[in-house]
C-alpha angles and dihedrals in degrees: 000000000000133000121242118222105228098174120213134309130177126219089213090070091065098048093093092051109045129053115286093231091057094056090047090057091048089053092050094046094045091052089055095047101036114145095022111135119230130194127190118196127190142147105259141021093213145027103047146068094255093058090048091051091049095049088062102030101049097055091046092053087056092048090052087060102264110113103232136190137185122210131182125210121242117224141152119263095257090061090067090052087059096044090046087059086050089055092051094042093051089053094054110277120128108244138191112231110181125191092256090056091052091049091050092048094048094045093053094047090046093051093048093046087057088062092063100095102138126087120258133175094201129024120183117195118200125220129325102302097079094020097113094052088092090064091060102041114127099175110148088224094053096111091065096041117095114218121209127186114209114200114193098179136077105262097164093117106027126173097269096223093054093042092052088053094050098038098084089052091052091048089053090072128088093231140000125215122205129175092232133021086229090066092062109105126214120275103042115142093175117099111259133215126190111221125161121216123247143203129238108243090198097050115107088251094059106026117113114282122189118240089242093053093046090049093050093051095045093049089059091070093058098266117146099231092197090064128072117269127207113200140196121176113192143105117288093259133138089233088063091052101219089169088058089051090054088054089052091050092052092050093048090046092057087066096030108035090183093063120125129194128211119191104191118188143160125233105223127198091231094052110071093162089063093080092051093048093046088059088054090051091048091052093046092052089056097203096302104174092213094058117083121195109193136167142163084285088068090052092262103152135159096294093046091052088048088054095049092047091047093049103040120111091211129014118202134185102185096181122164091198122018134173092204114317108232090187087066088054089049093050093049091047089057088053091237123145105267131194122188139181112263093244141103117343096346092092090057086064106036124052103202112251093359108066096007140317134290117208138187102194144031089247092054092045089054092049091053091046088055090051091052092050092046095052110026097164093054090052094044087061088049091051091052089056087051090052090053092049089054091047093057098036116023113038121111098257088063090055090048091052094049091048091050090051088053093049091047094051092046091050092047094047092242088130115062142148 
């Protein structure tokens, strides 16, 4: 395992952004827990929503008085092929899980568990990649350590064979955290908390960017900034339905010939299927000069994504399965008209027809896009309501508060089997 350097963040910088009563509760909880050591463990330090959450959350835990660390597991490339199948299987695909895959998964988790030699009061393990580490921990202080599994994906209808294999590992934790209660499968004996993810309003990806700066940055990638732009930011993944977004764009373009589409993704080290699916998207686009496929390999980083989201006329997240959808949160935070698939955690963020639109098909998504383009002022007002909803519910200090509540309850024995 290797530790991620998260730098420093100050809670004081958020006090003018989030509700006062939220900060007051953080102060109270942090005083109670001061000095407790916290460790977060996941599979990658870049390229996904979990990593973005941890870059903001971990330093704020430390600033609250609980020394916090973030460590990433080390594994060979073939391990991530196995755990990508876990991701798909937990979301409902039938998966093949042969004995050699189990042996590889278990050996990697065992080796990384051996690297845990420091004492911690709370260890939060994210998603299935490092899940089984808990089974192999031999730390002498383990009896006093509270272990929490944080599941960021929709596991409501998992492949039963895979789930039966993973269930004993999940039940070995002291608590499990899911984004929605509906994601919790049958058979868990571990106590469950429902906690939604958040974004960092002060990160480069979400800080205020002027319209002029956003326009300048977007123009560098060949976008005609005088013409309308439809945007989806997500991994190149079938669950995110980028092919469906291309269909939406084509339907909208029939009415607005000037329309452009940008599909902006990130190629992550723990997502080997992303490369294959990107090739499918390239083939489907068929060299349309008004479609732009961009990623971190094109020097699209946090500031560039901010610029695209701040500039786009319509932001979509047409997922067919979604744990939460942080790109929806980001779009709403920029006060841009946002359309999301009516799945997973997206309805937590978008109230249909009030703060944005929820859709169930490409045809419905295209219809909503046309409505946004026809009445921009109406949808600007809706977007401002969406921004306020994010301010109150989906910024990092709220996640910090919820995690501190969980730590406090575990310490006090208020969560038990």
